CHARMM-style PDB file with segment names, atoms N, HN, CA, C and O in Angstrom:
ATOM      1  N   UNK     1      85.168  60.495 119.055  1.00  0.00      PROA
ATOM      2  CA  UNK     1      84.009  61.270 118.663  1.00  0.00      PROA
ATOM      3  C   UNK     1      84.399  62.730 118.426  1.00  0.00      PROA
ATOM      4  O   UNK     1      84.023  63.326 117.416  1.00  0.00      PROA
ATOM      5  N   UNK     2      85.159  63.300 119.368  1.00  0.00      PROA
ATOM      6  HN  UNK     2      85.465  62.817 120.188  1.00  0.00      PROA
ATOM      7  CA  UNK     2      85.559  64.694 119.213  1.00  0.00      PROA
ATOM      8  C   UNK     2      86.492  64.876 118.016  1.00  0.00      PROA
ATOM      9  O   UNK     2      86.421  65.895 117.329  1.00  0.00      PROA
ATOM     10  N   UNK     3      87.362  63.905 117.762  1.00  0.00      PROA
ATOM     11  HN  UNK     3      87.420  63.078 118.321  1.00  0.00      PROA
ATOM     12  CA  UNK     3      88.277  64.014 116.634  1.00  0.00      PROA
ATOM     13  C   UNK     3      87.518  64.000 115.312  1.00  0.00      PROA
ATOM     14  O   UNK     3      87.871  64.726 114.383  1.00  0.00      PROA
ATOM     15  N   UNK     4      86.487  63.184 115.228  1.00  0.00      PROA
ATOM     16  HN  UNK     4      86.200  62.595 115.983  1.00  0.00      PROA
ATOM     17  CA  UNK     4      85.692  63.125 113.999  1.00  0.00      PROA
ATOM     18  C   UNK     4      84.962  64.449 113.778  1.00  0.00      PROA
ATOM     19  O   UNK     4      84.879  64.918 112.643  1.00  0.00      PROA
ATOM     20  N   UNK     5      84.440  65.049 114.824  1.00  0.00      PROA
ATOM     21  HN  UNK     5      84.508  64.667 115.746  1.00  0.00      PROA
ATOM     22  CA  UNK     5      83.757  66.335 114.699  1.00  0.00      PROA
ATOM     23  C   UNK     5      84.740  67.425 114.292  1.00  0.00      PROA
ATOM     24  O   UNK     5      84.409  68.289 113.480  1.00  0.00      PROA
ATOM     25  N   UNK     6      85.948  67.389 114.851  1.00  0.00      PROA
ATOM     26  HN  UNK     6      86.217  66.687 115.511  1.00  0.00      PROA
ATOM     27  CA  UNK     6      86.964  68.378 114.506  1.00  0.00      PROA
ATOM     28  C   UNK     6      87.406  68.249 113.057  1.00  0.00      PROA
ATOM     29  O   UNK     6      87.617  69.255 112.379  1.00  0.00      PROA
ATOM     30  N   UNK     7      87.544  67.032 112.584  1.00  0.00      PROA
ATOM     31  HN  UNK     7      87.373  66.215 113.135  1.00  0.00      PROA
ATOM     32  CA  UNK     7      87.946  66.808 111.193  1.00  0.00      PROA
ATOM     33  C   UNK     7      86.837  67.239 110.241  1.00  0.00      PROA
ATOM     34  O   UNK     7      87.101  67.778 109.166  1.00  0.00      PROA
ATOM     35  N   UNK     8      85.601  66.997 110.645  1.00  0.00      PROA
ATOM     36  HN  UNK     8      85.387  66.559 111.518  1.00  0.00      PROA
ATOM     37  CA  UNK     8      84.460  67.415 109.811  1.00  0.00      PROA
ATOM     38  C   UNK     8      84.394  68.938 109.716  1.00  0.00      PROA
ATOM     39  O   UNK     8      84.154  69.480 108.637  1.00  0.00      PROA
ATOM     40  N   UNK     9      84.600  69.618 110.818  1.00  0.00      PROA
ATOM     41  HN  UNK     9      84.795  69.178 111.694  1.00  0.00      PROA
ATOM     42  CA  UNK     9      84.556  71.080 110.830  1.00  0.00      PROA
ATOM     43  C   UNK     9      85.705  71.650 110.005  1.00  0.00      PROA
ATOM     44  O   UNK     9      85.522  72.649 109.310  1.00  0.00      PROA
ATOM     45  N   UNK    10      86.875  71.039 110.068  1.00  0.00      PROA
ATOM     46  HN  UNK    10      87.023  70.228 110.633  1.00  0.00      PROA
ATOM     47  CA  UNK    10      88.015  71.517 109.297  1.00  0.00      PROA
ATOM     48  C   UNK    10      87.795  71.314 107.812  1.00  0.00      PROA
ATOM     49  O   UNK    10      88.188  72.158 107.006  1.00  0.00      PROA
ATOM     50  N   UNK    11      87.177  70.218 107.442  1.00  0.00      PROA
ATOM     51  HN  UNK    11      86.858  69.533 108.097  1.00  0.00      PROA
ATOM     52  CA  UNK    11      86.912  69.951 106.028  1.00  0.00      PROA
ATOM     53  C   UNK    11      85.885  70.925 105.464  1.00  0.00      PROA
ATOM     54  O   UNK    11      85.961  71.297 104.293  1.00  0.00      PROA
ATOM     55  N   UNK    12      84.936  71.338 106.279  1.00  0.00      PROA
ATOM     56  HN  UNK    12      84.875  71.036 107.230  1.00  0.00      PROA
ATOM     57  CA  UNK    12      83.905  72.259 105.815  1.00  0.00      PROA
ATOM     58  C   UNK    12      84.423  73.680 105.705  1.00  0.00      PROA
ATOM     59  O   UNK    12      83.928  74.439 104.872  1.00  0.00      PROA
ATOM     60  N   UNK    13      85.387  74.067 106.504  1.00  0.00      PROA
ATOM     61  HN  UNK    13      85.789  73.450 107.181  1.00  0.00      PROA
ATOM     62  CA  UNK    13      85.848  75.452 106.526  1.00  0.00      PROA
ATOM     63  C   UNK    13      87.167  75.652 105.784  1.00  0.00      PROA
ATOM     64  O   UNK    13      87.834  76.662 106.006  1.00  0.00      PROA
ATOM     65  N   UNK    14      87.567  74.726 104.910  1.00  0.00      PROA
ATOM     66  HN  UNK    14      87.025  73.905 104.730  1.00  0.00      PROA
ATOM     67  CA  UNK    14      88.847  74.870 104.226  1.00  0.00      PROA
ATOM     68  C   UNK    14      88.816  75.955 103.165  1.00  0.00      PROA
ATOM     69  O   UNK    14      89.801  76.677 103.011  1.00  0.00      PROA
ATOM     70  N   UNK    15      87.725  76.099 102.432  1.00  0.00      PROA
ATOM     71  HN  UNK    15      86.925  75.513 102.558  1.00  0.00      PROA
ATOM     72  CA  UNK    15      87.693  77.085 101.357  1.00  0.00      PROA
ATOM     73  C   UNK    15      86.327  77.756 101.299  1.00  0.00      PROA
ATOM     74  O   UNK    15      85.285  77.107 101.388  1.00  0.00      PROA
ATOM     75  N   UNK    16      86.366  79.061 101.150  1.00  0.00      PROA
ATOM     76  HN  UNK    16      87.212  79.588 101.078  1.00  0.00      PROA
ATOM     77  CA  UNK    16      85.112  79.803 100.996  1.00  0.00      PROA
ATOM     78  C   UNK    16      85.022  80.393  99.599  1.00  0.00      PROA
ATOM     79  O   UNK    16      84.226  81.301  99.359  1.00  0.00      PROA
ATOM     80  N   UNK    17      85.832  79.884  98.673  1.00  0.00      PROA
ATOM     81  HN  UNK    17      86.478  79.147  98.868  1.00  0.00      PROA
ATOM     82  CA  UNK    17      85.861  80.398  97.307  1.00  0.00      PROA
ATOM     83  C   UNK    17      84.563  80.051  96.585  1.00  0.00      PROA
ATOM     84  O   UNK    17      84.111  78.906  96.605  1.00  0.00      PROA
ATOM     85  N   UNK    18      83.971  81.061  95.947  1.00  0.00      PROA
ATOM     86  HN  UNK    18      84.338  81.991  95.930  1.00  0.00      PROA
ATOM     87  CA  UNK    18      82.794  80.843  95.109  1.00  0.00      PROA
ATOM     88  C   UNK    18      83.046  81.459  93.737  1.00  0.00      PROA
ATOM     89  O   UNK    18      83.980  82.243  93.565  1.00  0.00      PROA
ATOM     90  N   UNK    19      82.227  81.108  92.779  1.00  0.00      PROA
ATOM     91  HN  UNK    19      81.469  80.471  92.919  1.00  0.00      PROA
ATOM     92  CA  UNK    19      82.377  81.615  91.417  1.00  0.00      PROA
ATOM     93  C   UNK    19      82.159  83.124  91.360  1.00  0.00      PROA
ATOM     94  O   UNK    19      82.728  83.797  90.500  1.00  0.00      PROA
ATOM     95  N   UNK    20      81.346  83.663  92.262  1.00  0.00      PROA
ATOM     96  HN  UNK    20      80.883  83.117  92.961  1.00  0.00      PROA
ATOM     97  CA  UNK    20      81.069  85.099  92.310  1.00  0.00      PROA
ATOM     98  C   UNK    20      82.312  85.916  92.652  1.00  0.00      PROA
ATOM     99  O   UNK    20      82.399  87.086  92.278  1.00  0.00      PROA
ATOM    100  N   UNK    21      83.274  85.322  93.356  1.00  0.00      PROA
ATOM    101  HN  UNK    21      83.204  84.372  93.660  1.00  0.00      PROA
ATOM    102  CA  UNK    21      84.504  86.027  93.739  1.00  0.00      PROA
ATOM    103  C   UNK    21      85.269  86.522  92.523  1.00  0.00      PROA
ATOM    104  O   UNK    21      85.884  87.587  92.569  1.00  0.00      PROA
ATOM    105  N   UNK    22      85.238  85.770  91.445  1.00  0.00      PROA
ATOM    106  HN  UNK    22      84.738  84.904  91.407  1.00  0.00      PROA
ATOM    107  CA  UNK    22      85.920  86.180  90.219  1.00  0.00      PROA
ATOM    108  C   UNK    22      85.311  87.478  89.689  1.00  0.00      PROA
ATOM    109  O   UNK    22      86.038  88.373  89.259  1.00  0.00      PROA
ATOM    110  N   UNK    23      83.987  87.581  89.718  1.00  0.00      PROA
ATOM    111  HN  UNK    23      83.397  86.853  90.067  1.00  0.00      PROA
ATOM    112  CA  UNK    23      83.319  88.796  89.252  1.00  0.00      PROA
ATOM    113  C   UNK    23      83.678  89.998  90.114  1.00  0.00      PROA
ATOM    114  O   UNK    23      83.845  91.102  89.594  1.00  0.00      PROA
ATOM    115  N   UNK    24      83.798  89.803  91.408  1.00  0.00      PROA
ATOM    116  HN  UNK    24      83.662  88.907  91.830  1.00  0.00      PROA
ATOM    117  CA  UNK    24      84.167  90.906  92.301  1.00  0.00      PROA
ATOM    118  C   UNK    24      85.561  91.417  91.951  1.00  0.00      PROA
ATOM    119  O   UNK    24      85.785  92.627  91.919  1.00  0.00      PROA
ATOM    120  N   UNK    25      86.492  90.517  91.691  1.00  0.00      PROA
ATOM    121  HN  UNK    25      86.310  89.534  91.717  1.00  0.00      PROA
ATOM    122  CA  UNK    25      87.848  90.930  91.317  1.00  0.00      PROA
ATOM    123  C   UNK    25      87.856  91.653  89.969  1.00  0.00      PROA
ATOM    124  O   UNK    25      88.552  92.656  89.809  1.00  0.00      PROA
ATOM    125  N   UNK    26      87.090  91.151  89.006  1.00  0.00      PROA
ATOM    126  HN  UNK    26      86.525  90.336  89.137  1.00  0.00      PROA
ATOM    127  CA  UNK    26      87.029  91.795  87.689  1.00  0.00      PROA
ATOM    128  C   UNK    26      86.422  93.186  87.797  1.00  0.00      PROA
ATOM    129  O   UNK    26      86.915  94.123  87.169  1.00  0.00      PROA
ATOM    130  N   UNK    27      85.362  93.334  88.581  1.00  0.00      PROA
ATOM    131  HN  UNK    27      84.962  92.573  89.091  1.00  0.00      PROA
ATOM    132  CA  UNK    27      84.720  94.641  88.745  1.00  0.00      PROA
ATOM    133  C   UNK    27      85.676  95.620  89.426  1.00  0.00      PROA
ATOM    134  O   UNK    27      85.683  96.804  89.089  1.00  0.00      PROA
ATOM    135  N   UNK    28      86.481  95.145  90.376  1.00  0.00      PROA
ATOM    136  HN  UNK    28      86.476  94.183  90.649  1.00  0.00      PROA
ATOM    137  CA  UNK    28      87.464  96.001  91.028  1.00  0.00      PROA
ATOM    138  C   UNK    28      88.475  96.541  90.018  1.00  0.00      PROA
ATOM    139  O   UNK    28      88.825  97.720  90.055  1.00  0.00      PROA
ATOM    140  N   UNK    29      88.937  95.689  89.129  1.00  0.00      PROA
ATOM    141  HN  UNK    29      88.652  94.731  89.098  1.00  0.00      PROA
ATOM    142  CA  UNK    29      89.885  96.119  88.099  1.00  0.00      PROA
ATOM    143  C   UNK    29      89.226  97.134  87.156  1.00  0.00      PROA
ATOM    144  O   UNK    29      89.850  98.125  86.777  1.00  0.00      PROA
ATOM    145  N   UNK    30      87.976  96.888  86.782  1.00  0.00      PROA
ATOM    146  HN  UNK    30      87.470  96.083  87.090  1.00  0.00      PROA
ATOM    147  CA  UNK    30      87.268  97.816  85.895  1.00  0.00      PROA
ATOM    148  C   UNK    30      87.097  99.185  86.556  1.00  0.00      PROA
ATOM    149  O   UNK    30      87.262 100.213  85.899  1.00  0.00      PROA
ATOM    150  N   UNK    31      86.768  99.206  87.845  1.00  0.00      PROA
ATOM    151  HN  UNK    31      86.634  98.371  88.379  1.00  0.00      PROA
ATOM    152  CA  UNK    31      86.625 100.476  88.564  1.00  0.00      PROA
ATOM    153  C   UNK    31      87.968 101.206  88.619  1.00  0.00      PROA
ATOM    154  O   UNK    31      88.017 102.425  88.457  1.00  0.00      PROA
ATOM    155  N   UNK    32      89.050 100.470  88.847  1.00  0.00      PROA
ATOM    156  HN  UNK    32      89.010  99.480  88.980  1.00  0.00      PROA
ATOM    157  CA  UNK    32      90.375 101.097  88.899  1.00  0.00      PROA
ATOM    158  C   UNK    32      90.753 101.695  87.538  1.00  0.00      PROA
ATOM    159  O   UNK    32      91.316 102.788  87.474  1.00  0.00      PROA
ATOM    160  N   UNK    33      90.444 100.983  86.461  1.00  0.00      PROA
ATOM    161  HN  UNK    33      89.986 100.095  86.513  1.00  0.00      PROA
ATOM    162  CA  UNK    33      90.711 101.519  85.120  1.00  0.00      PROA
ATOM    163  C   UNK    33      89.882 102.779  84.886  1.00  0.00      PROA
ATOM    164  O   UNK    33      90.377 103.754  84.322  1.00  0.00      PROA
ATOM    165  N   UNK    34      88.631 102.760  85.315  1.00  0.00      PROA
ATOM    166  HN  UNK    34      88.229 101.967  85.774  1.00  0.00      PROA
ATOM    167  CA  UNK    34      87.781 103.939  85.179  1.00  0.00      PROA
ATOM    168  C   UNK    34      88.311 105.132  85.942  1.00  0.00      PROA
ATOM    169  O   UNK    34      88.231 106.262  85.461  1.00  0.00      PROA
ATOM    170  N   UNK    35      88.857 104.895  87.135  1.00  0.00      PROA
ATOM    171  HN  UNK    35      88.923 103.976  87.526  1.00  0.00      PROA
ATOM    172  CA  UNK    35      89.430 105.989  87.922  1.00  0.00      PROA
ATOM    173  C   UNK    35      90.644 106.595  87.213  1.00  0.00      PROA
ATOM    174  O   UNK    35      90.803 107.815  87.180  1.00  0.00      PROA
ATOM    175  N   UNK    36      91.480 105.754  86.659  1.00  0.00      PROA
ATOM    176  HN  UNK    36      91.350 104.763  86.687  1.00  0.00      PROA
ATOM    177  CA  UNK    36      92.646 106.254  85.929  1.00  0.00      PROA
ATOM    178  C   UNK    36      92.204 107.095  84.731  1.00  0.00      PROA
ATOM    179  O   UNK    36      92.784 108.147  84.462  1.00  0.00      PROA
ATOM    180  N   UNK    37      91.191 106.638  84.021  1.00  0.00      PROA
ATOM    181  HN  UNK    37      90.720 105.784  84.239  1.00  0.00      PROA
ATOM    182  CA  UNK    37      90.693 107.392  82.870  1.00  0.00      PROA
ATOM    183  C   UNK    37      90.071 108.722  83.292  1.00  0.00      PROA
ATOM    184  O   UNK    37      90.236 109.731  82.606  1.00  0.00      PROA
ATOM    185  N   UNK    38      89.354 108.726  84.423  1.00  0.00      PROA
ATOM    186  HN  UNK    38      89.219 107.907  84.980  1.00  0.00      PROA
ATOM    187  CA  UNK    38      88.774 109.975  84.922  1.00  0.00      PROA
ATOM    188  C   UNK    38      89.854 110.974  85.311  1.00  0.00      PROA
ATOM    189  O   UNK    38      89.730 112.169  85.045  1.00  0.00      PROA
ATOM    190  N   UNK    39      90.913 110.479  85.942  1.00  0.00      PROA
ATOM    191  HN  UNK    39      91.014 109.508  86.158  1.00  0.00      PROA
ATOM    192  CA  UNK    39      91.990 111.375  86.365  1.00  0.00      PROA
ATOM    193  C   UNK    39      92.807 111.884  85.178  1.00  0.00      PROA
ATOM    194  O   UNK    39      93.398 112.961  85.253  1.00  0.00      PROA
ATOM    195  N   UNK    40      92.845 111.124  84.089  1.00  0.00      PROA
ATOM    196  HN  UNK    40      92.365 110.249  84.029  1.00  0.00      PROA
ATOM    197  CA  UNK    40      93.609 111.535  82.911  1.00  0.00      PROA
ATOM    198  C   UNK    40      92.801 112.423  81.969  1.00  0.00      PROA
ATOM    199  O   UNK    40      93.362 112.981  81.026  1.00  0.00      PROA
ATOM    200  N   UNK    41      91.503 112.566  82.202  1.00  0.00      PROA
ATOM    201  HN  UNK    41      91.047 112.112  82.968  1.00  0.00      PROA
ATOM    202  CA  UNK    41      90.645 113.360  81.313  1.00  0.00      PROA
ATOM    203  C   UNK    41      90.997 114.844  81.431  1.00  0.00      PROA
ATOM    204  O   UNK    41      91.353 115.322  82.508  1.00  0.00      PROA
ATOM    205  N   UNK    42      90.895 115.557  80.323  1.00  0.00      PROA
ATOM    206  HN  UNK    42      90.606 115.169  79.448  1.00  0.00      PROA
ATOM    207  CA  UNK    42      91.213 116.993  80.374  1.00  0.00      PROA
ATOM    208  C   UNK    42      90.207 117.785  81.228  1.00  0.00      PROA
ATOM    209  O   UNK    42      90.590 118.703  81.954  1.00  0.00      PROA
ATOM    210  N   UNK    43      88.922 117.422  81.134  1.00  0.00      PROA
ATOM    211  HN  UNK    43      88.610 116.676  80.545  1.00  0.00      PROA
ATOM    212  CA  UNK    43      87.909 118.057  81.999  1.00  0.00      PROA
ATOM    213  C   UNK    43      87.614 117.121  83.154  1.00  0.00      PROA
ATOM    214  O   UNK    43      87.166 115.993  82.949  1.00  0.00      PROA
ATOM    215  N   UNK    44      87.862 117.584  84.361  1.00  0.00      PROA
ATOM    216  HN  UNK    44      88.226 118.501  84.527  1.00  0.00      PROA
ATOM    217  CA  UNK    44      87.680 116.751  85.545  1.00  0.00      PROA
ATOM    218  C   UNK    44      86.243 116.847  86.051  1.00  0.00      PROA
ATOM    219  O   UNK    44      85.720 117.942  86.259  1.00  0.00      PROA
ATOM    220  N   UNK    45      85.616 115.699  86.245  1.00  0.00      PROA
ATOM    221  HN  UNK    45      86.040 114.809  86.076  1.00  0.00      PROA
ATOM    222  CA  UNK    45      84.304 115.631  86.855  1.00  0.00      PROA
ATOM    223  C   UNK    45      84.518 115.180  88.299  1.00  0.00      PROA
ATOM    224  O   UNK    45      84.707 113.993  88.564  1.00  0.00      PROA
ATOM    225  N   UNK    46      84.486 116.132  89.228  1.00  0.00      PROA
ATOM    226  HN  UNK    46      84.332 117.097  89.013  1.00  0.00      PROA
ATOM    227  CA  UNK    46      84.828 115.844  90.617  1.00  0.00      PROA
ATOM    228  C   UNK    46      83.843 114.885  91.275  1.00  0.00      PROA
ATOM    229  O   UNK    46      84.240 114.064  92.102  1.00  0.00      PROA
ATOM    230  N   UNK    47      82.559 114.979  90.917  1.00  0.00      PROA
ATOM    231  HN  UNK    47      82.237 115.645  90.246  1.00  0.00      PROA
ATOM    232  CA  UNK    47      81.578 114.047  91.482  1.00  0.00      PROA
ATOM    233  C   UNK    47      81.892 112.625  91.048  1.00  0.00      PROA
ATOM    234  O   UNK    47      81.861 111.708  91.868  1.00  0.00      PROA
ATOM    235  N   UNK    48      82.194 112.428  89.769  1.00  0.00      PROA
ATOM    236  HN  UNK    48      82.219 113.173  89.102  1.00  0.00      PROA
ATOM    237  CA  UNK    48      82.501 111.088  89.258  1.00  0.00      PROA
ATOM    238  C   UNK    48      83.783 110.549  89.886  1.00  0.00      PROA
ATOM    239  O   UNK    48      83.870 109.365  90.214  1.00  0.00      PROA
ATOM    240  N   UNK    49      84.769 111.416  90.051  1.00  0.00      PROA
ATOM    241  HN  UNK    49      84.698 112.377  89.785  1.00  0.00      PROA
ATOM    242  CA  UNK    49      86.022 110.985  90.667  1.00  0.00      PROA
ATOM    243  C   UNK    49      85.782 110.567  92.116  1.00  0.00      PROA
ATOM    244  O   UNK    49      86.279 109.526  92.547  1.00  0.00      PROA
ATOM    245  N   UNK    50      85.036 111.356  92.864  1.00  0.00      PROA
ATOM    246  HN  UNK    50      84.632 112.201  92.514  1.00  0.00      PROA
ATOM    247  CA  UNK    50      84.732 111.018  94.257  1.00  0.00      PROA
ATOM    248  C   UNK    50      83.934 109.743  94.384  1.00  0.00      PROA
ATOM    249  O   UNK    50      84.220 108.914  95.248  1.00  0.00      PROA
ATOM    250  N   UNK    51      82.938 109.576  93.536  1.00  0.00      PROA
ATOM    251  HN  UNK    51      82.705 110.249  92.834  1.00  0.00      PROA
ATOM    252  CA  UNK    51      82.118 108.368  93.556  1.00  0.00      PROA
ATOM    253  C   UNK    51      82.964 107.143  93.231  1.00  0.00      PROA
ATOM    254  O   UNK    51      82.802 106.087  93.844  1.00  0.00      PROA
ATOM    255  N   UNK    52      83.863 107.289  92.267  1.00  0.00      PROA
ATOM    256  HN  UNK    52      83.994 108.146  91.769  1.00  0.00      PROA
ATOM    257  CA  UNK    52      84.724 106.170  91.871  1.00  0.00      PROA
ATOM    258  C   UNK    52      85.714 105.816  92.972  1.00  0.00      PROA
ATOM    259  O   UNK    52      85.987 104.639  93.205  1.00  0.00      PROA
ATOM    260  N   UNK    53      86.253 106.824  93.649  1.00  0.00      PROA
ATOM    261  HN  UNK    53      86.032 107.780  93.460  1.00  0.00      PROA
ATOM    262  CA  UNK    53      87.190 106.564  94.746  1.00  0.00      PROA
ATOM    263  C   UNK    53      86.496 105.802  95.870  1.00  0.00      PROA
ATOM    264  O   UNK    53      87.054 104.852  96.418  1.00  0.00      PROA
ATOM    265  N   UNK    54      85.284 106.218  96.211  1.00  0.00      PROA
ATOM    266  HN  UNK    54      84.830 106.990  95.766  1.00  0.00      PROA
ATOM    267  CA  UNK    54      84.539 105.522  97.270  1.00  0.00      PROA
ATOM    268  C   UNK    54      84.189 104.102  96.838  1.00  0.00      PROA
ATOM    269  O   UNK    54      84.321 103.163  97.623  1.00  0.00      PROA
ATOM    270  N   UNK    55      83.743 103.940  95.591  1.00  0.00      PROA
ATOM    271  HN  UNK    55      83.636 104.703  94.953  1.00  0.00      PROA
ATOM    272  CA  UNK    55      83.410 102.608  95.086  1.00  0.00      PROA
ATOM    273  C   UNK    55      84.627 101.698  95.077  1.00  0.00      PROA
ATOM    274  O   UNK    55      84.548 100.532  95.462  1.00  0.00      PROA
ATOM    275  N   UNK    56      85.754 102.241  94.634  1.00  0.00      PROA
ATOM    276  HN  UNK    56      85.818 103.189  94.320  1.00  0.00      PROA
ATOM    277  CA  UNK    56      86.980 101.454  94.600  1.00  0.00      PROA
ATOM    278  C   UNK    56      87.403 101.066  96.015  1.00  0.00      PROA
ATOM    279  O   UNK    56      87.863  99.946  96.239  1.00  0.00      PROA
ATOM    280  N   UNK    57      87.252 101.969  96.955  1.00  0.00      PROA
ATOM    281  HN  UNK    57      86.879 102.879  96.772  1.00  0.00      PROA
ATOM    282  CA  UNK    57      87.581 101.642  98.348  1.00  0.00      PROA
ATOM    283  C   UNK    57      86.730 100.518  98.895  1.00  0.00      PROA
ATOM    284  O   UNK    57      87.234  99.627  99.579  1.00  0.00      PROA
ATOM    285  N   UNK    58      85.435 100.555  98.596  1.00  0.00      PROA
ATOM    286  HN  UNK    58      85.026 101.278  98.041  1.00  0.00      PROA
ATOM    287  CA  UNK    58      84.534  99.492  99.058  1.00  0.00      PROA
ATOM    288  C   UNK    58      84.919  98.161  98.426  1.00  0.00      PROA
ATOM    289  O   UNK    58      84.964  97.138  99.110  1.00  0.00      PROA
ATOM    290  N   UNK    59      85.194  98.167  97.132  1.00  0.00      PROA
ATOM    291  HN  UNK    59      85.157  98.997  96.576  1.00  0.00      PROA
ATOM    292  CA  UNK    59      85.528  96.919  96.449  1.00  0.00      PROA
ATOM    293  C   UNK    59      86.882  96.377  96.883  1.00  0.00      PROA
ATOM    294  O   UNK    59      87.043  95.162  96.999  1.00  0.00      PROA
ATOM    295  N   UNK    60      87.859  97.246  97.126  1.00  0.00      PROA
ATOM    296  HN  UNK    60      87.728  98.233  97.031  1.00  0.00      PROA
ATOM    297  CA  UNK    60      89.154  96.778  97.614  1.00  0.00      PROA
ATOM    298  C   UNK    60      88.992  96.175  99.009  1.00  0.00      PROA
ATOM    299  O   UNK    60      89.598  95.146  99.310  1.00  0.00      PROA
ATOM    300  N   UNK    61      88.184  96.801  99.859  1.00  0.00      PROA
ATOM    301  HN  UNK    61      87.691  97.636  99.615  1.00  0.00      PROA
ATOM    302  CA  UNK    61      87.916  96.235 101.185  1.00  0.00      PROA
ATOM    303  C   UNK    61      87.244  94.868 101.057  1.00  0.00      PROA
ATOM    304  O   UNK    61      87.598  93.933 101.776  1.00  0.00      PROA
ATOM    305  N   UNK    62      86.264  94.748 100.133  1.00  0.00      PROA
ATOM    306  HN  UNK    62      85.976  95.508  99.550  1.00  0.00      PROA
ATOM    307  CA  UNK    62      85.608  93.446  99.920  1.00  0.00      PROA
ATOM    308  C   UNK    62      86.616  92.411  99.437  1.00  0.00      PROA
ATOM    309  O   UNK    62      86.567  91.255  99.857  1.00  0.00      PROA
ATOM    310  N   UNK    63      87.527  92.816  98.562  1.00  0.00      PROA
ATOM    311  HN  UNK    63      87.567  93.755  98.222  1.00  0.00      PROA
ATOM    312  CA  UNK    63      88.547  91.891  98.064  1.00  0.00      PROA
ATOM    313  C   UNK    63      89.444  91.405  99.193  1.00  0.00      PROA
ATOM    314  O   UNK    63      89.764  90.218  99.268  1.00  0.00      PROA
ATOM    315  N   UNK    64      89.845  92.307 100.060  1.00  0.00      PROA
ATOM    316  HN  UNK    64      89.585  93.270  99.999  1.00  0.00      PROA
ATOM    317  CA  UNK    64      90.716  91.948 101.174  1.00  0.00      PROA
ATOM    318  C   UNK    64      90.023  90.951 102.087  1.00  0.00      PROA
ATOM    319  O   UNK    64      90.614  89.941 102.468  1.00  0.00      PROA
ATOM    320  N   UNK    65      88.775  91.228 102.441  1.00  0.00      PROA
ATOM    321  HN  UNK    65      88.295  92.048 102.132  1.00  0.00      PROA
ATOM    322  CA  UNK    65      88.021  90.318 103.316  1.00  0.00      PROA
ATOM    323  C   UNK    65      87.806  88.975 102.614  1.00  0.00      PROA
ATOM    324  O   UNK    65      87.900  87.922 103.244  1.00  0.00      PROA
ATOM    325  N   UNK    66      87.521  89.011 101.320  1.00  0.00      PROA
ATOM    326  HN  UNK    66      87.444  89.866 100.808  1.00  0.00      PROA
ATOM    327  CA  UNK    66      87.277  87.796 100.553  1.00  0.00      PROA
ATOM    328  C   UNK    66      88.539  86.930 100.491  1.00  0.00      PROA
ATOM    329  O   UNK    66      88.468  85.717 100.683  1.00  0.00      PROA
ATOM    330  N   UNK    67      89.677  87.545 100.227  1.00  0.00      PROA
ATOM    331  HN  UNK    67      89.734  88.531 100.072  1.00  0.00      PROA
ATOM    332  CA  UNK    67      90.920  86.785 100.115  1.00  0.00      PROA
ATOM    333  C   UNK    67      91.356  86.253 101.487  1.00  0.00      PROA
ATOM    334  O   UNK    67      91.899  85.152 101.581  1.00  0.00      PROA
ATOM    335  N   UNK    68      91.122  87.028 102.541  1.00  0.00      PROA
ATOM    336  HN  UNK    68      90.682  87.923 102.465  1.00  0.00      PROA
ATOM    337  CA  UNK    68      91.399  86.507 103.892  1.00  0.00      PROA
ATOM    338  C   UNK    68      90.519  85.293 104.194  1.00  0.00      PROA
ATOM    339  O   UNK    68      90.949  84.370 104.886  1.00  0.00      PROA
ATOM    340  N   UNK    69      89.292  85.296 103.677  1.00  0.00      PROA
ATOM    341  HN  UNK    69      88.943  86.046 103.115  1.00  0.00      PROA
ATOM    342  CA  UNK    69      88.419  84.136 103.849  1.00  0.00      PROA
ATOM    343  C   UNK    69      88.921  82.914 103.111  1.00  0.00      PROA
ATOM    344  O   UNK    69      88.743  81.785 103.567  1.00  0.00      PROA
ATOM    345  N   UNK    70      89.559  83.144 101.953  1.00  0.00      PROA
ATOM    346  HN  UNK    70      89.704  84.061 101.582  1.00  0.00      PROA
ATOM    347  CA  UNK    70      90.151  82.016 101.219  1.00  0.00      PROA
ATOM    348  C   UNK    70      91.274  81.388 102.002  1.00  0.00      PROA
ATOM    349  O   UNK    70      91.434  80.167 102.004  1.00  0.00      PROA
ATOM    350  N   UNK    71      92.060  82.223 102.674  1.00  0.00      PROA
ATOM    351  HN  UNK    71      91.930  83.215 102.672  1.00  0.00      PROA
ATOM    352  CA  UNK    71      93.236  81.722 103.400  1.00  0.00      PROA
ATOM    353  C   UNK    71      92.851  80.990 104.682  1.00  0.00      PROA
ATOM    354  O   UNK    71      93.610  80.167 105.194  1.00  0.00      PROA
ATOM    355  N   UNK    72      91.684  81.296 105.179  1.00  0.00      PROA
ATOM    356  HN  UNK    72      91.068  81.964 104.763  1.00  0.00      PROA
ATOM    357  CA  UNK    72      91.242  80.574 106.358  1.00  0.00      PROA
ATOM    358  C   UNK    72      91.226  81.343 107.597  1.00  0.00      PROA
ATOM    359  OT1 UNK    72      90.866  80.814 108.648  1.00  0.00      PROA
TER     360      UNK     72
END
């Protein structure tokens, strides 16, 4: 009985991958490209750069947690 419950729990927790994860990764890449473009611009918009850095940090953290969830 316990072995069957353990096997059932392992089968349910093998992957947490969802279709939305792809969008999170794509948005992270888009934010990173935007940051590079902001830093390369001749006129620097410090508010936009700061907002982008914070957004990129949040998305990179989400990516790390998401990928750790894939691994188990």
